[in-house]
C-alpha positions as CSV (number, residue, x, y, z in Angstrom):
1,M,102.3,68.7,91.6
2,C,103.9,69.5,95.0
3,L,106.9,71.3,95.1
4,I,109.4,72.1,97.9
5,R,109.8,75.4,99.2
6,Q,113.2,76.7,98.8
7,T,115.7,76.4,101.9
8,S,119.1,77.5,102.7
9,P,122.1,75.1,102.6
10,G,122.4,72.8,105.4
11,I,118.6,73.5,106.6
12,A,116.3,70.4,106.5
13,S,113.5,70.6,104.0
14,P,110.4,68.7,104.6
15,A,109.7,65.6,102.3
16,V,107.1,65.6,99.6
17,G,105.2,63.1,101.6
18,D,105.3,65.2,104.7
19,L,103.6,68.3,103.0
20,D,101.2,66.2,101.0
21,R,100.1,64.3,104.4
22,A,100.0,67.6,106.2
23,L,97.6,69.1,103.8
24,D,95.6,66.2,103.4
25,V,94.9,66.6,107.2
26,L,94.4,70.2,107.2
27,L,92.2,70.4,104.3
28,D,89.9,67.6,105.3
29,P,86.2,68.8,105.2
30,Q,86.1,68.3,109.1
31,L,88.5,70.8,109.9
32,E,86.8,73.6,107.6
33,P,85.1,75.0,110.3
34,I,88.3,76.1,111.8
35,V,90.8,75.9,108.9
36,D,89.8,78.8,106.0
37,M,92.9,78.0,103.8
38,V,96.4,76.9,103.7
39,A,99.4,79.0,102.1
40,R,102.6,77.8,100.9
41,R,105.3,78.5,98.5
42,T,105.9,76.1,95.8
43,G,108.5,77.4,93.9
44,D,110.7,80.4,92.8
45,D,107.8,83.3,92.8
46,T,105.3,80.6,92.7
47,Y,102.6,80.2,95.5
48,E,99.5,78.1,96.2
49,V,96.8,78.7,98.5
50,A,94.3,75.7,99.3
51,S,90.9,75.1,100.9
52,A,88.7,72.4,101.7
53,D,86.8,73.1,98.3
54,G,89.6,74.6,96.0
55,T,93.0,75.7,95.3
56,V,94.5,78.6,93.3
57,T,98.2,79.0,92.1
58,F,100.0,82.3,91.1
59,R,103.4,83.8,90.7
60,R,105.1,87.0,91.0
61,V,105.9,88.6,87.9
62,G,106.8,92.2,89.0
63,P,106.8,94.5,92.0
64,G,103.8,95.5,94.3
65,P,100.2,94.2,94.9
66,D,99.6,94.3,91.0
67,G,102.8,92.3,90.0
68,Y,100.9,88.8,89.9
69,E,99.5,86.4,87.6
70,R,97.0,84.0,88.4
71,G,97.6,80.3,87.3
72,D,95.8,77.0,87.8
73,V,92.3,76.9,89.8
74,T,91.1,73.6,90.9
75,G,87.2,73.8,92.4
76,V,86.7,77.0,94.0
77,D,89.2,79.7,93.9
78,P,89.6,80.4,97.7
79,L,91.1,84.0,96.4
80,A,88.6,85.0,94.0
81,D,87.2,87.7,95.8
82,Q,90.0,90.3,96.9
83,S,87.6,93.5,97.1
84,P,88.4,95.9,100.1
85,D,85.1,97.7,100.2
86,H,83.4,94.3,101.7
87,L,81.7,94.4,104.8
88,V,82.2,98.1,105.2
89,G,80.3,99.8,107.9
90,L,79.1,98.5,111.3
91,E,75.8,97.3,110.4
92,A,77.2,95.3,107.5
93,E,79.7,93.5,109.9
94,Q,77.3,93.2,112.6
95,D,75.1,91.3,109.9
96,D,77.9,88.9,109.0
97,P,80.3,89.0,112.1
98,H,82.1,85.6,110.9
99,P,81.4,85.1,107.3
100,T,82.4,81.8,105.4
101,R,85.0,81.9,102.8
102,A,82.2,82.2,100.1
103,R,80.9,85.5,102.0
104,N,84.7,86.7,102.8
105,S,87.1,88.8,100.8
106,Y,90.7,88.9,101.0
107,P,92.3,92.3,99.7
108,Y,95.9,92.2,97.8
109,A,96.0,88.5,99.0
110,Y,98.5,87.7,96.4
111,D,101.4,90.0,97.7
112,H,100.4,89.6,101.3
113,V,100.8,85.6,100.8
114,A,104.0,86.2,98.8
115,Q,106.0,88.2,101.0
116,L,105.6,86.0,104.0
117,F,107.6,83.3,102.1
118,D,110.3,85.8,101.2
119,H,111.5,85.8,104.9
120,P,114.4,83.3,105.2
121,A,112.7,81.7,108.2
122,A,109.2,81.3,106.5
123,P,107.3,78.2,107.5
124,D,106.5,75.2,105.4
125,L,102.8,76.1,105.7
126,C,101.1,79.0,106.8
127,V,97.4,77.9,108.2
128,L,94.9,80.7,108.1
129,H,92.1,80.2,110.6
130,S,88.4,80.6,109.7
131,A,86.8,83.9,110.7
132,A,84.5,82.1,113.2
133,H,87.5,80.2,114.9
134,N,87.6,80.8,118.4
135,W,90.9,79.7,119.8
136,E,89.8,78.4,123.0
137,E,92.2,75.7,123.4
138,Q,95.0,78.2,122.4
139,G,93.8,80.7,125.3
140,G,92.0,82.6,122.6
141,H,89.7,85.4,122.7
142,R,86.1,86.4,121.7
143,G,87.7,89.0,119.2
144,E,90.3,87.6,117.0
145,H,92.8,88.6,114.1
146,G,95.8,87.1,112.4
147,A,94.2,86.0,109.0
148,L,94.2,87.3,105.5
149,G,90.0,88.2,105.6
150,V,89.2,91.6,105.2
151,V,87.8,92.6,108.8
152,Q,90.9,91.0,110.3
153,A,93.2,92.8,108.1
154,R,91.1,96.0,108.0
155,A,92.5,98.9,110.2
156,P,91.4,102.6,110.2
157,F,93.2,105.4,108.5
158,V,92.9,108.9,109.3
159,I,95.2,111.6,108.6
160,A,94.5,115.1,109.3
161,G,96.1,118.7,109.9
162,K,98.5,120.7,107.6
163,G,99.6,119.8,104.3
164,V,96.3,117.1,104.3
165,R,93.2,117.3,102.1
166,N,90.1,117.9,104.0
167,D,87.6,115.4,102.6
168,G,86.2,113.8,105.6
169,L,85.2,110.1,105.2
170,V,85.9,108.7,101.5
171,A,85.2,105.3,100.1
172,R,88.8,104.2,99.6
173,A,91.2,101.9,100.8
174,G,95.2,101.6,101.1
175,R,97.7,99.5,103.0
176,L,99.5,100.0,106.4
177,V,102.7,100.0,104.4
178,D,101.7,103.3,102.9
179,V,101.8,105.0,106.0
180,A,105.5,105.8,106.3
181,P,106.1,106.8,102.7
182,T,102.9,109.1,102.9
183,L,104.5,110.6,106.2
184,A,107.7,111.1,104.7
185,E,106.7,112.8,101.8
186,L,104.3,115.1,104.0
187,L,107.4,115.9,106.0
188,G,109.5,116.9,102.7
189,C,111.9,113.9,103.2
190,V,114.4,112.7,100.7
191,S,113.5,110.2,97.9
192,D,115.4,108.3,95.5
193,E,115.2,107.9,91.8
194,H,112.2,105.6,92.2
195,G,110.3,108.0,94.4
196,H,111.1,105.9,97.4
197,H,111.9,107.5,100.9
198,L,112.6,104.5,102.6
199,A,114.8,101.8,101.6
200,G,113.2,98.7,100.3
201,Q,109.7,100.0,100.8
202,D,106.6,98.0,99.8
203,G,104.2,101.1,100.3
204,I,103.4,104.2,98.1
205,V,102.9,107.7,98.9
206,R,99.1,108.1,99.3
207,T,98.9,111.5,97.3
208,D,95.3,111.5,97.5
209,V,95.4,112.6,101.2
210,L,98.0,115.2,100.6
211,D,97.4,118.9,99.9
212,P,100.6,120.8,100.2
213,G,99.2,124.3,98.9
214,D,99.7,125.8,102.1
215,G,103.3,124.5,103.0
216,R,104.4,121.2,104.9
217,P,103.9,120.8,108.5
218,R,106.7,121.3,110.7
219,H,105.6,118.5,113.0
220,V,103.6,115.0,112.7
221,V,102.1,113.2,115.4
222,G,101.0,109.7,115.0
223,F,98.7,107.5,117.1
224,L,98.1,103.7,117.0
225,F,95.2,102.2,118.6
226,D,96.2,98.5,118.9
227,G,93.5,96.0,117.1
228,V,90.6,98.6,117.1
229,S,88.0,97.9,114.1
230,P,87.5,100.7,111.8
231,N,83.9,100.1,111.4
232,V,83.3,100.4,115.3
233,L,85.8,103.5,115.7
234,Y,84.0,105.2,112.9
235,A,80.7,104.6,114.0
236,M,81.6,106.0,117.7
237,A,83.2,108.9,116.2
238,A,80.1,109.7,114.3
239,A,78.0,109.1,117.3
240,G,79.9,111.6,119.5
241,E,81.5,108.9,121.6
242,A,85.0,109.4,120.4
243,P,85.1,113.4,119.9
244,N,88.7,113.5,119.3
245,V,89.0,110.9,116.5
246,A,85.7,112.7,115.1
247,R,87.7,115.9,115.1
248,L,90.7,114.4,113.3
249,I,88.3,113.1,110.6
250,E,86.3,116.3,110.2
251,M,89.8,118.3,109.5
252,G,91.5,115.7,107.5
253,T,90.4,112.6,105.6
254,A,89.9,109.2,106.4
255,Y,89.7,105.9,104.3
256,E,86.2,104.3,104.9
257,W,87.5,100.7,103.5
258,G,90.6,101.2,105.7
259,A,94.2,100.5,105.4
260,M,94.8,96.6,105.2
261,A,97.6,94.9,107.4
262,G,100.1,92.6,105.9
263,L,99.9,88.7,106.6
264,P,100.2,87.6,109.5
265,T,97.6,90.3,110.5
266,I,98.9,90.5,113.9
267,T,100.6,93.3,116.2
268,L,104.2,93.6,116.0
269,A,104.7,92.4,112.2
270,N,102.4,95.3,111.2
271,H,103.8,97.9,113.9
272,T,107.0,97.4,112.1
273,S,105.4,97.7,108.8
274,I,103.7,101.0,109.6
275,L,106.8,102.7,110.6
276,T,109.1,100.9,107.9
277,G,106.8,100.8,104.8
278,R,107.6,97.1,104.5
279,L,105.7,93.9,104.7
280,P,106.5,91.4,107.5
281,G,108.3,89.2,105.2
282,H,110.6,91.9,104.2
283,H,111.6,93.7,107.4
284,G,112.3,90.8,109.7
285,I,109.6,90.7,112.3
286,L,107.8,87.7,110.6
287,G,105.1,87.3,113.4
288,N,105.0,87.3,117.2
289,A,106.9,84.0,117.3
290,W,108.4,81.8,114.6
291,Y,111.2,79.2,114.3
292,D,114.8,79.9,113.0
293,R,115.9,76.9,111.2
294,A,119.3,78.3,110.8
295,S,120.0,78.7,114.2
296,G,117.4,76.1,115.5
297,E,116.0,78.6,117.8
298,Q,112.2,79.8,118.5
299,V,111.8,83.5,118.2
300,I,109.5,85.3,120.3
301,T,108.8,89.0,120.0
302,N,105.2,89.9,121.3
303,S,105.5,89.5,125.1
304,Q,106.4,92.0,128.0
305,A,109.8,90.3,128.2
306,T,110.8,90.8,124.4
307,W,109.3,94.1,123.2
308,P,112.1,96.3,124.6
309,T,114.8,94.1,122.3
310,A,112.3,92.9,119.5
311,M,113.9,95.1,116.7
312,Q,117.2,93.2,117.0
313,H,115.3,90.6,114.9
314,V,114.7,93.4,112.2
315,M,116.9,92.6,108.6
316,S,120.0,94.6,107.8
317,G,119.1,97.8,105.7
318,V,115.7,98.2,107.0
319,D,114.8,101.9,107.2
320,S,112.3,103.5,109.7
321,L,110.5,106.9,109.1
322,H,112.9,108.5,112.0
323,H,115.6,107.4,109.7
324,A,114.4,109.3,106.9
325,I,113.5,112.2,109.0
326,H,116.9,112.5,110.2
327,R,118.3,112.2,106.6
328,A,116.4,115.2,105.6
329,D,116.7,117.1,108.8
330,P,119.9,115.9,111.1
331,G,118.9,118.1,113.6
332,A,115.2,116.9,114.2
333,F,114.1,115.6,117.1
334,T,111.9,112.4,116.9
335,A,110.0,110.3,119.8
336,S,108.6,106.7,119.9
337,V,106.3,106.5,122.8
338,N,105.3,103.0,124.2
339,E,106.2,101.8,120.4
340,P,108.6,98.6,120.0
341,C,109.3,99.7,116.3
342,D,111.8,102.4,117.6
343,L,114.4,102.2,115.1
344,G,116.2,105.5,114.5
345,A,114.0,107.0,117.4
346,D,116.1,110.0,119.6
347,Y,113.4,109.2,122.3
348,S,112.3,105.9,123.1
349,T,110.0,104.3,125.9
350,F,111.6,101.1,125.5
351,E,115.4,102.4,125.8
352,F,114.5,103.2,129.4
353,F,113.8,99.5,129.8
354,R,116.9,98.4,127.6
355,R,119.3,100.5,130.1
356,G,117.3,99.2,133.4
357,D,115.8,102.8,134.0
358,V,112.4,101.9,134.0
359,P,109.9,104.8,134.3
360,P,107.7,104.6,137.7
361,I,104.8,102.4,136.9
362,P,101.5,102.9,139.0
363,A,100.7,99.9,141.2
364,S,97.2,100.1,139.8
365,P,94.9,102.1,137.4
366,E,92.5,103.2,140.4
367,G,92.2,107.1,140.2
368,L,94.1,107.5,136.7
369,P,92.3,109.6,134.3
370,H,90.4,108.4,131.4
371,T,90.0,104.9,132.9
372,T,86.6,102.9,133.0
373,E,86.7,101.4,136.5
374,R,83.8,99.1,135.6
375,F,86.3,96.8,133.5
376,V,89.4,97.6,135.4
377,R,88.6,95.3,138.5
378,P,87.5,92.4,136.5
379,S,90.1,92.3,133.5
380,K,93.4,91.9,134.6
381,D,94.5,93.1,130.7
382,Y,92.3,96.4,130.8
383,S,93.7,97.1,134.0
384,W,97.4,96.6,133.1
385,S,96.8,98.1,129.6
386,S,95.1,101.4,131.4
387,V,98.1,101.8,133.1
388,V,100.5,101.0,130.5
389,D,98.5,103.7,128.2
390,H,98.4,106.2,131.0
391,L,102.3,106.2,130.9
392,A,102.2,106.8,127.4
393,T,99.9,109.8,127.6
394,E,102.1,111.1,130.5
395,Q,105.5,110.8,128.5
396,A,103.9,112.5,125.3
397,V,102.3,115.2,127.1
398,G,105.5,115.8,129.0
399,I,107.7,115.8,125.8
400,W,105.4,118.4,124.2
401,S,105.6,120.3,127.5
402,G,109.5,120.4,126.9
403,H,110.2,118.2,130.2
404,Y,109.8,114.6,131.2
405,R,111.6,113.0,134.2
406,D,114.0,115.4,134.9
407,Q,115.0,116.1,131.3
408,S,114.3,118.7,128.9
409,Y,113.3,118.1,125.3
410,P,112.8,120.0,122.0
411,L,109.3,120.0,120.3
412,P,109.4,116.9,118.2
413,R,109.5,116.9,114.5
414,F,107.6,113.2,114.7
415,M,106.3,111.5,117.5
416,W,104.6,108.1,117.4
417,C,102.4,107.2,120.2
418,N,101.2,103.6,120.7
419,F,98.0,102.8,122.8
420,T,97.4,99.1,123.7
421,L,94.0,99.3,125.6
422,T,91.8,98.6,122.7
423,D,93.5,95.4,121.6
424,S,93.1,94.1,125.0
425,A,89.3,94.9,125.1
426,F,88.4,94.0,121.6
427,H,89.9,90.5,122.2
428,D,88.1,90.0,125.7
429,G,84.5,91.1,124.5
430,G,84.9,91.3,120.7
431,P,84.4,94.1,118.7
432,F,80.7,94.8,119.4
433,S,81.0,94.6,123.2
434,E,80.8,97.3,125.8
435,I,84.2,96.5,127.1
436,A,85.4,97.4,123.4
437,A,83.4,100.5,123.4
438,A,84.7,101.7,126.8
439,S,88.2,101.1,125.4
440,V,88.0,103.4,122.7
441,R,86.1,106.0,124.9
442,D,89.2,105.8,127.1
443,S,91.6,105.8,124.3
444,D,90.3,108.8,122.6
445,A,90.4,110.8,125.9
446,R,94.1,110.2,125.7
447,L,94.2,111.1,122.3
448,G,92.7,114.4,123.2
449,E,95.3,114.9,126.1
450,V,98.1,114.7,123.5
451,L,96.3,117.2,121.1
452,T,95.6,119.4,124.0
453,A,99.6,119.4,124.6
454,V,100.4,120.2,121.0
455,E,97.8,123.3,121.1
456,R,99.5,124.3,124.4
457,A,103.1,124.2,122.7
458,G,101.7,126.6,120.1
459,V,102.1,124.6,117.1
460,F,98.6,122.9,116.7
461,D,98.1,124.7,113.1
462,D,101.6,123.7,112.1
463,T,101.3,119.8,112.7
464,A,99.8,117.0,110.9
465,Y,98.0,113.9,112.6
466,V,97.6,110.3,111.7
467,L,95.6,107.7,113.4
468,V,95.8,103.9,112.4
469,A,95.8,100.5,113.9
470,D,98.1,97.5,113.3
471,H,95.0,95.1,112.2
472,G,91.6,94.7,112.4
473,M,89.3,92.6,115.1
474,Q,86.7,89.9,114.3
475,E,83.8,88.6,116.4
476,T,84.3,84.9,116.6
477,D,81.6,82.3,117.4
478,P,82.0,80.5,120.8
479,A,80.8,77.4,119.3
480,V,83.5,77.1,116.7
481,R,86.5,75.4,118.4
482,G,89.1,73.2,117.7
483,D,92.7,72.8,117.0
484,W,94.5,71.5,113.7
485,D,97.6,70.5,115.6
486,V,95.5,67.7,117.2
487,A,94.7,66.4,114.0
488,L,98.2,66.5,112.7
489,R,99.9,64.9,115.9
490,D,96.9,62.0,115.3
491,A,98.2,61.5,111.9
492,G,101.5,61.1,113.1
493,I,103.2,64.2,111.4
494,A,106.2,65.7,112.9
495,F,106.0,69.6,113.2
496,R,106.3,72.7,115.0
497,D,103.4,75.2,115.0
498,E,104.8,78.7,115.7
499,G,102.3,81.7,116.6
500,Y,99.4,78.8,116.0
501,C,99.9,79.1,112.2
502,F,103.4,78.9,111.0
503,L,103.9,75.3,110.3
504,Y,107.4,73.7,110.3
505,L,107.6,70.1,109.2
506,D,110.1,67.6,110.4
507,D,110.7,69.6,113.5
508,E,109.5,68.0,116.7
């Protein structure tokens, strides 16, 4: 039975026939090499995920990732394997770089699908591309992400320093929405009667990594290596190619199975999830692009032009870790370095852009420290990201020294520092490429500069550190190309495809 997604009054809803026809096209076995599965909401708290060889329905009966009941299964259940420990380790990932659905897993799939459709601008259908799909026609890359599969969802999670357990690499998994609640607990932020530190949080406090026996840290520094694969990162740390990451792992705890991104497993949606503790459908940054039927406007958040103002799309009442820290310590100074999710931060890189006071940007990365020249010249993205991350390092080091751009700063209670180079390089060459490895080495060196600045400030032993990414990255198969939009248009279906996965029907 085909039900209609609930929509707001006055907003067009697709006819049953349009949904059925679109699903028939998308689930045709001829598209199976590029379409892994299609997700949709079928009613109040009921959902369906369908593939070419089977369908599963489920419904929400309670909060959190365990609050779901599986319903009917037709054929092969596409979400049968939700294990977070699948394809762990670099060798396992390289042995099966783009697994078929039968060889893949989809951790926390029920919750990560359902939350997407809680957003008022959720699509009628969410198309999840296959692990092998190379988005060549859409300007795609050798490395890709965005879907539910474990490699695309899996991000590294490393936490170290004061107040943190020293267990090294452990066989465990979490979610990116757990990061903010865990850091809030570590810093002693106020919680409500439910133990929540942030309004509407989906994540939990990872008490398994905390050890407050020697007191809480006075400072926390967070690092985000955009789009880095934990299998690659951990292997390079173990081999001595990422010594600063290795240092954090050795003095703290790292989840070998990673921390899973929410759907869609893309940049700005999960940057915001990390710092608010909410999944994308609950904080308002639904993806890099979506369509707002209420206003009739396309929303784009992930571009150089829109990053500084992306947080205007966050839903009312959304908390950030910066807010939680200020509630506990009104005099605390917090900093958001090169991070678009800067809600509540006292210092923000993007505030310079919003007020038209852009920091001086080097004309090229040539001569900048920690920059692999071999890839700077042939890759425009590697070149630009090297400049951006150099500026981020310069800001972070300056703030920890007490002075940046003719202004003095106190030591941050909390600093979040975003590095973008890894995402550019992993997209360009894929996660197993030399360009990807070079980006990890460059980023590790920049992370080391910030650690040195904290040491010079005399507070290294009174500080905790966390390193994550916003999603994983999967090797694609260059031979697996194609565009489901072409098939939909050939079938005469009227639709919008935003972010190349969100389908809105009955909209030209």
